C-alpha positions in Angstrom: -6.2 18.9 -12.3 -3.3 16.5 -11.8 -4.1 13.2 -10.1 -2.2 13.0 -6.8 -0.8 9.5 -6.2 0.6 7.7 -3.2 2.9 4.8 -4.2 3.3 2.3 -1.4 6.4 0.3 -2.2 8.0 2.8 -4.6 11.5 1.2 -4.6 10.2 -2.2 -5.9 9.8 -3.3 -9.5 6.2 -2.1 -9.8 6.9 1.1 -7.8 9.9 2.1 -10.0 7.9 1.4 -13.2 5.0 3.4 -11.9 7.3 6.4 -11.4 8.5 6.0 -15.0 4.9 6.3 -16.1 4.4 9.3 -13.9 7.5 10.9 -15.3 6.1 10.5 -18.9 3.0 12.3 -18.0 4.0 15.2 -15.7 0.9 17.1 -16.8 -1.5 14.3 -15.6 0.1 12.9 -12.4 1.7 14.2 -9.3 3.5 12.1 -6.6 2.1 12.9 -3.2 3.5 10.1 -1.1 6.3 7.5 -1.5 7.0 4.7 0.9 9.7 2.0 1.1 10.6 -0.7 3.6 14.4 -0.5 3.8 15.8 0.8 0.5 16.6 4.2 1.9 19.0 5.2 -0.8 16.6 4.7 -3.7 13.7 6.3 -1.7 15.9 9.4 -1.1 16.7 9.6 -4.9 13.1 9.2 -5.8 12.0 11.9 -3.3 14.6 14.4 -4.6 13.4 13.8 -8.2 9.7 13.8 -7.7 9.4 16.1 -4.7 6.5 14.4 -2.9 4.7 15.9 0.0 5.6 13.0 2.3 7.8 9.9 2.3 7.8 7.0 4.7 10.7 4.6 5.4 9.5 1.4 7.1 12.8 0.7 8.8 12.8 3.1 11.7 16.5 2.8 12.1 17.0 4.6 8.8 14.7 7.6 9.7 17.5 10.1 10.5 19.4 9.2 7.3 16.4 9.8 5.2 15.3 12.9 7.1 18.8 14.5 6.8 18.9 13.8 3.0 15.6 15.4 2.1 15.2 18.0 4.8 16.2 20.9 2.5 13.5 19.9 0.0 10.7 20.5 2.5 9.6 16.9 2.3 7.9 15.4 5.4 9.4 12.1 6.6 7.9 9.4 8.8 9.0 6.0 9.8 7.5 2.6 10.7 4.8 0.3 9.3 2.0 2.1 11.1 2.9 5.3 9.4 2.3 3.6 6.1 -1.2 2.7 7.2 -1.9 6.2 8.5 -0.5 8.2 5.6 -3.0 6.9 3.0 -5.8 8.9 4.6 -4.2 12.2 3.7 -6.7 14.6 2.1 -4.3 15.5 -0.7 -4.2 11.9 -2.0 -6.5 11.0 -4.9 -5.2 7.4 -5.6 -3.2 4.9 -3.7 -1.0 2.5 -5.7 -0.3 -0.6 -3.5 2.9 -2.2 -4.7 3.8 -3.7 -1.3 4.8 -7.4 -1.4 2.8 -10.1 0.4 0.7 -9.9 3.5 2.3 -6.5 4.4 0.0 -4.8 1.9 -3.3 -5.9 3.6 -3.6 -3.2 6.4 -2.6 -0.2 4.2 -5.0 -1.3 1.5 -7.9 -1.6 4.0 -6.9 1.8 5.4 -6.9 3.4 2.0 -10.3 1.9 1.1 -11.8 3.1 4.4 -10.4 6.6 3.5 -12.4 6.3 0.2 -9.3 6.5 -1.9 -9.2 5.0 -5.4 -7.0 2.0 -5.4 -4.5 0.7 -8.0 -3.7 -2.7 -6.7 -0.5 -4.6 -7.5 -0.6 -6.6 -4.3 -2.6 -9.7 -5.2 -2.1 -11.1 -1.7 -4.7 -8.7 -0.3 -7.4 -10.4 -2.2 -6.0 -13.9 -1.8 -5.9 -13.5 2.0 -9.0 -11.4 2.6 -10.9 -11.2 -0.7 -14.4 -11.2 0.9 -13.5 -8.4 3.4 -11.8 -6.3 0.7 -14.6 -6.5 -1.8 -17.1 -5.7 1.0 -15.2 -2.6 2.0 -14.8 -1.5 -1.7 -18.5 -1.8 -2.2 -19.4 0.0 1.1 -17.0 2.9 0.4 -17.9 3.1 -3.3 -14.3 3.2 -4.5 -12.7 2.0 -7.7 -10.2 -0.9 -7.3 -8.2 -1.2 -10.5 -5.9 -4.3 -10.8 -2.4 -3.9 -12.0 -1.5 -7.5 -12.6 -1.3 -7.8 -16.4 -3.8 -10.7 -16.4 -6.4 -9.0 -14.3 -5.9 -5.7 -16.0 -6.6 -7.6 -19.3 -9.8 -9.1 -17.9 -10.9 -5.7 -16.5 -10.5 -4.2 -19.9 -12.3 -7.0 -21.7 -15.4 -6.8 -19.5 -15.7 -3.0 -19.5 -19.2 -2.2 -20.7 -20.3 -5.8 -20.6 -23.1 -7.3 -18.5 -21.4 -9.3 -15.7 -24.0 -12.1 -16.1 -22.8 -12.6 -19.7 -19.4 -13.8 -18.5 -19.1 -17.6 -19.1 -15.5 -17.9 -18.0 -12.2 -16.1 -17.8 -8.9 -17.6 -19.1 -5.8 -16.5 -17.3 -2.7 -17.0 -19.3 0.7 -17.9 -17.8 4.1 -17.9 -19.4 4.9 -21.2 -17.7 8.1 -19.9 -16.3 11.6 -21.3 -16.9 10.8 -24.9 -16.0 7.6 -25.8 -18.0 9.5 -28.3 -20.1 11.5 -30.0 -17.3 10.7 -33.4 -15.9 10.0 -34.0 -12.2 13.5 -35.4 -11.8 15.0 -32.3 -13.4 12.8 -30.0 -11.2 14.4 -31.6 -8.1 17.8 -30.2 -9.3 16.9 -26.6 -10.1 18.6 -23.8 -8.2 17.7 -20.4 -7.0 19.6 -18.9 -9.8 17.7 -21.0 -12.4 14.4 -20.0 -10.9 15.2 -16.3 -10.9 15.9 -16.4 -14.6 12.4 -15.7 -16.0 12.1 -16.0 -19.8 9.7 -13.2 -20.3 9.1 -10.8 -17.4 11.5 -8.7 -15.2 10.1 -8.9 -11.7 11.1 -8.9 -8.0 12.6 -12.1 -6.6 9.5 -13.3 -4.7 7.1 -13.0 -7.6 9.7 -14.5 -10.0 10.0 -17.6 -7.8 6.2 -17.7 -7.6 6.0 -17.6 -11.4 8.5 -20.4 -11.7 6.4 -22.6 -9.4 3.1 -21.4 -10.9 2.0 -20.2 -7.4 1.8 -16.8 -8.9 -0.9 -18.0 -11.3 -2.6 -19.8 -8.4 -2.8 -16.6 -6.4 -4.1 -14.8 -9.5 -6.9 -17.4 -9.7 -8.0 -16.6 -6.2 -7.7 -12.9 -7.0 -9.8 -13.2 -10.1 -12.6 -14.8 -8.1 -13.0 -11.7 -5.9 -12.2 -9.0 -8.5 -14.8 -10.2 -10.9 -17.3 -12.0 -8.7 -17.0 -15.4 -10.4 -17.0 -19.0 -9.3 -13.8 -21.2 -9.3 -15.4 -23.2 -12.0 -15.4 -20.2 -14.3 -11.7 -19.7 -14.1 -9.3 -21.5 -16.4 -5.5 -21.3 -16.7 -3.7 -21.8 -20.0 0.1 -21.7 -20.6 1.0 -19.2 -23.2 4.9 -18.9 -23.4 5.0 -15.8 -25.5 3.0 -13.7 -23.0 1.3 -11.6 -25.7 -2.3 -12.5 -24.8 -2.6 -11.4 -21.2 -6.0 -13.0 -20.5 -9.2 -13.9 -22.3 -12.9 -13.5 -21.4 -15.4 -15.9 -22.9 -19.1 -14.9 -23.0 -22.3 -16.9 -22.9 -22.8 -16.5 -26.6 -19.4 -18.2 -27.3 -17.6 -15.1 -28.3 -14.3 -14.2 -26.7 -12.3 -11.0 -26.0 -8.6 -11.0 -25.4 -6.3 -8.1 -24.4 -2.9 -8.3 -26.2 0.4 -6.4 -26.0 4.1 -7.0 -25.6 4.9 -7.9 -22.0 5.5 -4.5 -20.3 4.2 -3.8 -16.9 4.1 -0.1 -17.5 1.0 -0.6 -19.7 -1.3 -2.0 -17.0 0.2 0.5 -14.5 -0.6 3.4 -16.7 -4.1 2.0 -17.4 -4.8 1.7 -13.7 -3.6 5.1 -12.6 -5.1 6.9 -15.5 -8.5 5.2 -15.3 -11.1 6.0 -16.6 -9.0 7.6 -19.3 -6.6 5.8 -21.7 -3.5 7.9 -22.2 -1.2 7.7 -25.2 2.3 6.2 -24.7 5.5 5.4 -26.5 5.6 1.8 -25.3 6.8 -0.7 -28.0 4.0 -2.0 -30.2 3.2 -5.6 -30.9 3.6 -6.6 -34.6 1.7 -9.8 -35.8 4.2 -10.3 -38.6 7.3 -10.2 -36.4 5.5 -12.4 -33.7 3.5 -14.7 -36.0 3.4 -17.7 -33.7 1.3 -17.9 -30.5 1.1 -21.2 -28.7 -1.0 -22.6 -25.8 -0.7 -25.5 -23.5 -2.5 -27.1 -20.6 -0.6 -26.6 -17.3 0.8 -29.8 -15.7 -0.7 -29.8 -12.2 1.4 -32.8 -11.1 4.6 -31.1 -11.9 3.4 -27.7 -10.6 1.4 -28.7 -7.6 1.1 -25.1 -6.3 -1.5 -24.2 -9.0 -3.7 -27.2 -7.9 -3.3 -26.2 -4.2 -4.5 -22.7 -5.0 -7.7 -24.0 -6.7 -8.2 -26.3 -3.7 -7.7 -23.5 -1.2 -10.2 -21.3 -3.2 -12.8 -24.0 -3.1 -12.3 -24.6 0.6 -12.7 -20.9 1.3 -12.6 -19.2 4.7 -9.1 -18.7 6.0 -7.5 -21.4 3.9 -6.3 -19.1 1.1 -4.6 -17.0 3.9 -2.8 -20.2 5.1 -1.8 -20.9 1.5 -0.3 -17.4 1.1 1.5 -17.3 4.4 3.0 -20.7 3.9 4.1 -19.8 0.4 5.8 -16.6 1.5 7.8 -18.6 4.1 8.8 -21.4 1.7 9.8 -19.0 -1.1 12.1 -17.2 1.3 13.5 -20.5 2.5 14.2 -21.5 -1.1 15.9 -18.2 -1.8 18.0 -18.8 1.3 18.8 -22.3 -0.1 17.3 -24.1 2.9 14.9 -26.2 0.8 14.6 -27.4 -2.7 12.2 -26.2 -5.4 9.9 -29.3 -5.2 9.7 -29.1 -1.4 7.8 -25.8 -1.5 4.4 -27.3 -2.5 4.9 -30.2 -0.1 5.4 -27.9 2.9 2.4 -25.6 1.8 0.1 -28.7 1.6 1.2 -29.8 5.1 0.4 -26.3 6.5 -3.1 -26.4 5.0 -3.7 -29.8 6.5 -2.7 -28.5 10.0 -4.7 -25.3 9.8 -7.8 -24.7 12.0 -10.6 -23.8 9.5 -12.6 -20.6 10.0 -15.5 -20.2 7.6 -16.1 -16.4 8.0 -12.9 -14.9 9.3 -12.6 -11.4 10.6 -9.5 -9.2 10.1 -8.1 -10.4 13.4 -8.7 -14.0 12.3 -6.7 -13.3 9.1 -3.9 -11.8 11.1 -3.8 -14.7 13.6 -4.1 -17.3 10.7 -1.2 -15.6 8.9 1.1 -15.7 12.0 0.2 -19.3 12.8 0.7 -20.6 9.3 4.1 -18.9 9.2 5.0 -20.5 12.4 3.9 -24.0 11.2 5.8 -23.5 7.9 9.0 -22.6 9.7 8.7 -25.5 12.0 8.3 -27.9 9.1 11.3 -26.4 7.3 13.5 -26.7 10.4 12.6 -30.4 10.6 13.4 -30.9 6.9 16.8 -29.2 7.1 
């Protein structure tokens, strides 16, 4: 039988590539639900092509436009963020692919886990913000949570069939972004346009800025802790500009496994939604002769303070990673809006962490309150800066 998939955030970078994968395997996958926040035109086009059972537009003001466009195709239409959370419990859904950006992915992911759906997770913020809660719910509901981040997909593949106790450490690779060779003085002059010009990956604007600041890698460090049940001391980050080795696992006997491929997000997407099978594809293949140089560097934590802040937040625990994530989402938007400079982002995040009220064992309500408060503090700091 075909695997019936709900794609939350179908109009974003991951969502559109997921639909490419589905389109390549019409005999294996069926689109059951599509959701988008406000890109109504693309959502309509996707709905007409893939004929899902249901679509949800987050922006309620666009409900009538979407409804009128797909009414003749017998597609159900709902609107609003609560509808996204409710729709994942549909009996006809086998897997939920969470491609929502930022904190907005938390509640729908929890709802999908509680509905005992298999999860393909492209929203790292869920585990950054509420890793302890998410992993607890995954275990209680006995669902598979398959990561889509290329680094975590690589680790997942490397440890399949291995004894978890044999893992000595995991090594997350990072491209280093467009600024890895710049000095601190040069970093102070970089622009939004510079930061959006990633040398390797084609991603959405938020994750591209995170990659440039190495916050994306910091969030992945926190995500790795919860996905694989390891300690912060077992996680290492290495700069690998070619982005061919997506991550490495080192075992207690000293041997290492690495997952390698050309940088193409469709590969980890396909792995996640096809799991436990591995399907054939026509994706471009890596050739050692054509790509005969792979290099590695140590990340500069003074220049890229965000990575150090993520390690610190992980070690502090509790609700502090939630503060880190919320503050980062605010400063990234402020940078995209040209209200602050590139090097000001980690400065503001660090101030937010220092002002936060620490909660050692936060509940879901605590995470929600922490997220709101951290955003408020970050915006206040930005207003004073500008």
